[in-house]
C-alpha positions in Angstrom: -8.3 40.7 1.2 -12.1 40.7 1.0 -12.0 37.4 -0.9 -10.0 35.9 2.0 -12.5 37.0 4.6 -15.5 35.7 2.6 -13.7 32.4 2.1 -13.1 32.0 5.8 -16.7 32.7 6.6 -17.9 30.2 4.1 -15.6 27.5 5.4 -16.7 28.0 9.0 -20.6 27.5 8.7 -22.9 26.1 6.1 -26.6 27.1 6.1 -29.2 25.1 4.3 -32.8 26.2 3.6 -35.5 23.8 2.2 -39.1 24.4 1.4 -41.9 21.9 1.1 -45.6 21.7 0.5 -47.6 18.9 2.0 -51.3 18.0 1.9 -52.6 16.7 5.2 -55.7 14.5 5.0 -58.2 14.5 7.7 -57.1 12.4 10.8 -53.6 12.4 9.5 -50.2 13.4 10.7 -46.8 13.6 8.8 -43.5 13.6 10.7 -40.1 14.6 9.3 -36.6 13.9 10.7 -33.3 16.0 10.9 -30.1 14.5 12.2 -28.4 17.2 14.3 -25.3 17.5 16.5 -24.9 19.6 19.7 -24.7 23.3 18.6 -26.5 22.9 15.3 -29.2 25.5 14.8 -32.5 25.0 13.2 -35.5 27.3 12.4 -38.9 25.7 11.5 -41.4 28.0 9.9 -44.8 26.9 8.7 -48.1 28.4 7.1 -51.4 26.7 6.4 -52.4 28.0 2.9 -55.6 26.0 2.3 -58.3 24.0 3.8 -60.9 24.6 6.6 -60.0 27.0 9.3 -56.3 27.1 8.1 -55.0 25.4 11.2 -52.8 22.5 12.1 -51.0 21.1 15.1 -47.3 21.2 15.1 -44.8 19.4 17.5 -41.0 19.1 17.6 -39.2 16.4 19.7 -35.6 15.9 20.6 -33.7 12.5 20.1 -35.0 11.3 23.6 -38.7 11.9 22.5 -39.2 14.9 24.8 -41.4 17.7 23.4 -39.5 20.9 22.6 -42.2 22.8 20.9 -45.9 22.6 20.4 -48.7 24.7 18.8 -52.3 23.6 18.6 -54.8 24.7 15.9 -52.5 27.5 14.5 -52.3 28.9 11.0 -48.6 29.9 11.2 -45.6 29.4 13.4 -41.9 29.7 13.9 -39.6 28.0 16.1 -35.7 28.5 16.5 -33.6 26.2 18.5 -30.0 25.0 19.0 -29.6 21.3 19.4 -28.6 20.2 23.0 -27.9 16.6 22.1 -26.7 14.6 19.1 -29.4 12.5 17.4 -32.5 12.6 15.2 -34.9 15.4 15.8 -38.5 14.9 14.8 -41.0 17.5 13.8 -44.7 16.7 13.0 -47.7 18.5 11.4 -50.9 17.1 12.4 -54.6 17.3 11.1 -55.9 14.6 13.4 -58.5 16.8 14.9 -60.1 17.5 11.5 -62.9 15.0 10.5 -63.4 16.1 6.9 -61.1 18.9 5.8 -57.7 18.6 4.0 -55.1 21.1 4.7 -52.3 22.4 2.5 -49.2 23.3 4.5 -46.0 25.0 3.4 -43.0 24.8 5.7 -39.5 25.9 5.5 -36.6 24.9 7.7 -33.2 26.4 7.9 -30.3 24.3 9.3 -26.9 25.7 10.2 -24.0 23.3 10.9 -20.2 23.6 11.0 -18.7 22.7 7.6 -16.3 20.3 9.4 -19.3 17.9 9.7 -20.6 18.3 6.1 -20.7 15.0 4.4 -22.2 13.7 1.1 -25.1 12.3 2.9 -25.9 15.6 4.6 -25.7 17.4 1.4 -27.9 14.9 -0.4 -30.5 15.1 2.5 -30.6 19.0 2.7 -30.3 19.9 -0.9 -32.7 17.4 -2.4 -35.1 17.2 0.6 -35.3 13.5 1.2 -38.0 13.1 3.8 -38.3 10.2 6.2 -41.8 9.4 6.9 -43.7 7.8 9.9 -42.9 4.3 11.1 -46.3 3.1 9.7 -45.3 4.0 6.3 -42.1 1.8 6.8 -39.5 4.3 5.4 -37.5 5.2 8.4 -33.8 3.8 8.1 -32.8 1.7 11.1 
């Protein structure tokens, strides 16, 4: 009986956890993208582990470009949200305010989605951590 209950729970929802470390040069910003659907949940947690005053700016935007979350000059932060629209959500870490100091940042995001929408592409993105970079770097798929 327990096996059946566990199997039903696993079939209902899949949760992904990815952790990354990035180095932010002075005057730089890195943005990352997550395709989400209405009802998907995401938690973004970050910590600056090296450089200067251990602070960065963090922003999260919905698919329409509206700002959902912003922290300025912070060393750590966490934001939980549920997608209210289908589309590509963007989150950015910025060191634009720093003139000379690099920053090392570790961040983790946890994404939860119904398994009915799980596809080979979403597994590849989430498990392997493929990151889409800013438009200036020319790697965003159209």
